[in-house]
C-alpha positions, 0 to 999 in steps of 0.5 A: 500499500502506498500513501502519505506518511499519515497513511503509513502510520495509520497502517503500521499502527493497525498492523501492530494491533492485529499482530499483538492480538494474534500473539496474545501480547496485551502490553503491545495491544495497549501500546496501540490504544489511546486512553479514550479508544472504543471498539464497536462490534457491527453485525453484518453478514455482507463482509464475506463478499468482496462487493459487501466489504467494498460497500462498507468501506465506501459507506454504501452499507452499514451494520448494527452495533451489538457491542460498544466497548468504551475506553482503553481499559475496557478494550483491554478487558475485552481483549483479555477475554478473547485471549482466553476464549480462543486458541489459536487466535489468528486471521488468514488472508489479511487484506488492507485498504487505506482511506484517501485521507489516511486517517482510517485503514481497513483490515479484512481477514478470516478467522482460523480460530478454535474455542479454547474450552471445546476445540470447536472451530470458529470461522468468521470473516471480519472487516475492521476499520481502524481510526488512528490519531497521532499514531494511536487507535481511537476507534475500531469498528469491527464488521462480522456475523455476530450470530456465528460468534453467539452460537459458540456459547462462550461466556461473556466477561464483564467488559463484554456485558457492559459493552452489550448494554451500551450498544442497547443504549446506543440503539435507543439514543437520539444522538449516537448511531447504532448503524454507522460504526461512528 
């Protein structure tokens, strides 16, 4: 990918986050996040096609926010939970797309994971938008089929439970969008 120094910084930060999650390196994850970082989980089953992913990147399609993880500590709490739930924790077929302004980068990957408790395979395709400011992630919006995750029957941790309740409030809010990932 080519682009401005800003784009490269955004891309490098997002790649470091993915690398750190796959390595289950919580300190490296923390180093990529701003204090006010948030992570939104958007239900969308269109990301499995190139056109669906392109539509989300272009803003022609949206998802439904089902979890709203707020603040670096809560993002880290959620991340620790997925470290415990999945082994291995990897995505295959990484594809990266930068926005023209260089403030956002999109990651597309297919999970090649297994539930640690049961060994059940977990294959979900994710498109994640990273918004980066001053070399730190301020927002991630992760699009995927949340029903595939829900069917695993893994117990949510405290950070996940809070984020699920926050997503419900977002759906009822007059000021926050539950559809745009913003």
